[in-house]
Steps between C-alpha positions, in 0.01 A plus 500: 500500500551317840388684810707469819343282758417625846301347778285669752525384866208341652551728799531825316297713262820647342549423122829682445779236493754720682254582780403131517859401544542760780166377657629136485833606660348714768216254583776240560678719744177580697335250729127462515373592840201270515705227686568272209878568520528535122633788289231736382514361141458152612207532751195349321230542768178609360243706655598726792886501495755773595681436176223661297534859632875463502513384133245773418729765653810354333326520161401858549830607649691356195265682273553823699873479419638422842837332502545141633699635791236753591230237483692248721596781748131604518389148575759464772490848660159626374388726225403776743257778415478400135274213586215741580491647159651234271270272301755212542354441846121507406453127567662545842263783576196284426311367800608142422868579524500817713707323772795505238490873448706578803760249393535671161529834680745399778664201336495123530853475651768263387271201523348613161830397335506148356764257629759578229470858601517440868731298716233264642611208291863528621392531857262207494754290295762564761264410784399181324861398435587570870193301619586208277871497603378507866271196445771310324739580783259381764438178306878429459559573874217276604640219286853534648362497851300185438815336360711594802256390760595158648242232473302493832469125475878461497525690836273252668684179414474207753819598695389860550154396591607270775739759637221770494257256678764425776548880566133550525444213734791628725347845511157366599646278791 
């Protein structure tokens, strides 16, 4: 009799395939706050990293039965007073990560959401396109100006040079 295959995430202690799938989905929507600019599921920093208490809380919140929407809303706007008594935030209460406890309580804000869940990608893409178009426009404009400029050597041909010298010598006398 074949057993169904399931894999455990390297970043979660969950073993239930349904919870692991939710963990994977949610940890892709949430950004790590350590400064790596990666979704929570992709941050692979070892040692002291903000991802560890966030993943620990995510594991425990999933086990407690919270919905995905409640969890995402809690990360954005804060979990409020439940952080004081809920075991999900035990790692954030430890001295090593105590600076994160206030963020769990009051919220991380919209910056906790990964790029597909925020509009940062659209904004920065638009700015990049505008900048590129501006540089291309400046390049084309400078090329056109250089083509329309008369050659300075042609202005000082022998005839013009003699005439200019005569005018200068008349003004000096």
